[in-house]
C-alpha positions in Angstrom: -0.1 -5.5 38.1 -2.4 -2.9 40.0 -5.2 -1.1 38.7 -3.1 2.4 37.6 -1.6 -0.6 34.9 -4.6 -1.3 33.6 -6.1 1.7 33.0 -3.1 2.4 31.1 -2.9 -0.8 29.0 -6.7 -0.1 28.3 -5.5 3.6 27.0 -2.8 1.6 24.3 -5.8 -0.6 23.9 -7.1 1.8 22.1 -4.5 3.0 20.3 -4.2 -0.6 18.1 -8.0 -0.4 18.1 -7.2 2.5 16.0 -4.4 1.2 13.7 -7.1 -1.7 13.4 -9.3 0.8 11.9 -6.8 2.3 9.6 -5.2 -1.1 8.4 -2.3 -1.2 10.4 -1.2 -3.8 12.3 -3.2 -3.1 15.8 0.1 -2.5 18.2 -0.4 1.0 21.2 1.8 2.5 23.0 1.5 5.0 25.9 4.3 7.0 28.0 3.6 7.4 31.5 5.2 10.3 33.5 4.4 11.2 36.7 1.0 9.4 36.5 -0.1 11.2 33.4 -0.2 10.1 29.7 2.1 12.2 27.8 2.4 10.4 25.2 0.3 7.9 22.7 1.2 5.9 19.3 -0.3 3.4 17.4 1.9 1.5 14.7 2.3 3.5 11.1 4.4 1.7 9.5 2.5 1.3 6.2 0.8 4.7 6.5 4.4 5.9 6.8 6.1 3.6 4.8 9.0 4.0 7.5 10.2 0.1 8.8 10.9 2.2 12.1 6.9 3.6 12.7 6.0 0.8 15.7 3.9 2.3 18.3 6.8 2.3 20.8 9.4 4.4 18.9 6.7 6.9 17.8 5.3 7.3 21.4 9.5 7.5 22.5 9.8 10.3 20.6 6.6 12.1 21.4 7.5 11.8 25.1 11.1 13.3 24.5 10.1 15.6 22.7 7.6 17.0 25.4 9.8 16.0 28.4 12.4 18.1 25.7 14.8 15.4 27.0 16.0 12.1 25.5 16.8 10.6 29.0 13.0 9.5 29.7 13.6 8.3 33.6 11.2 8.5 35.5 8.5 7.3 32.8 7.6 4.1 32.1 5.6 2.4 28.7 2.7 0.1 28.4 2.6 -1.1 24.7 -0.3 -4.2 23.7 2.6 -6.4 22.4 5.4 -7.3 24.0 8.8 -5.1 21.7 10.7 -6.5 19.4 14.3 -5.7 19.1 14.6 -2.7 17.7 12.0 -1.2 20.2 13.6 -3.0 23.3 17.0 -1.4 22.5 15.6 1.9 21.9 13.8 1.4 25.6 16.7 0.7 27.0 19.5 3.6 25.3 16.0 6.0 26.5 16.2 5.6 29.9 13.0 4.0 30.4 12.3 3.1 34.1 9.3 0.2 33.4 8.1 -1.6 30.4 4.1 -2.8 30.8 3.0 -5.0 28.2 0.1 -7.2 27.2 0.6 -10.2 25.2 4.1 -12.1 24.1 5.3 -12.0 20.4 6.7 -15.7 20.5 8.2 -14.6 16.7 10.1 -11.6 17.4 9.5 -10.1 21.2 12.7 -9.1 22.5 11.8 -8.5 26.4 12.0 -12.3 27.2 10.5 -14.6 25.2 12.6 -14.8 21.5 15.4 -12.4 22.9 15.9 -10.5 26.6 17.6 -7.5 25.8 16.2 -5.6 28.1 17.5 -7.9 31.1 21.2 -8.5 29.2 23.7 -7.8 31.5 26.0 -6.0 29.5 23.5 -3.2 28.9 24.1 0.1 30.7 20.5 -0.1 32.0 17.9 -2.2 33.2 14.0 -1.6 33.0 11.2 -3.1 35.6 9.2 -5.4 33.5 5.7 -6.2 33.5 3.9 -8.4 30.8 0.5 -10.0 30.8 -1.3 -7.2 31.5 -4.8 -7.3 30.0 -2.9 -10.2 27.3 -6.0 -11.3 26.5 -7.6 -8.4 25.2 -4.3 -7.5 23.3 -3.7 -10.7 22.0 -7.6 -10.7 20.3 -7.3 -7.6 18.5 -3.8 -9.1 16.7 -5.8 -11.9 16.5 -7.9 -10.5 14.4 -6.1 -8.4 12.1 -4.8 -11.5 11.2 -7.2 -14.2 10.5 -9.0 -10.9 8.6 -5.8 -10.7 6.7 -5.6 -14.7 5.5 -9.0 -14.5 4.8 -8.6 -11.5 2.0 -5.4 -12.9 0.8 -7.6 -16.6 0.5 -10.1 -14.4 -1.6 -7.9 -12.8 -3.4 -6.0 -16.3 -4.0 -9.4 -17.8 -5.4 -10.0 -14.9 -7.5 -6.9 -15.0 -9.4 -7.7 -19.0 -10.1 
């Protein structure tokens, strides 16, 4: 981990906090190319009513538009939570060079915790992976979201009795 990794993860964390304010699961992502952020996104599944509107997918789409190509070689993705299987597959297909994530996803992570799609030797592309960058901060935003959600669910159940 270096200073640039922390800098770019801090921007992804800002995106996650924006998602939190919007009532989305707070995950943020940025794509970096030649040392510059070329795309940023937050989860928008609820707002777009789109199951594929994960922060990673939206950031990859924006990066491809900006670079005018679908092969994102030379780019790195910074994301606050370990990508799921869909996003990990998209990273491989997009030929991203490097993935940096904040906290592990022990339920659906596909970059080393539950699955390891990124490093599957049967696939045609390998991605350098660094996990745990600002992991505590990234995890605390998710924890806050789910604690608030569980509290709201408990209150709704109490009112319905």
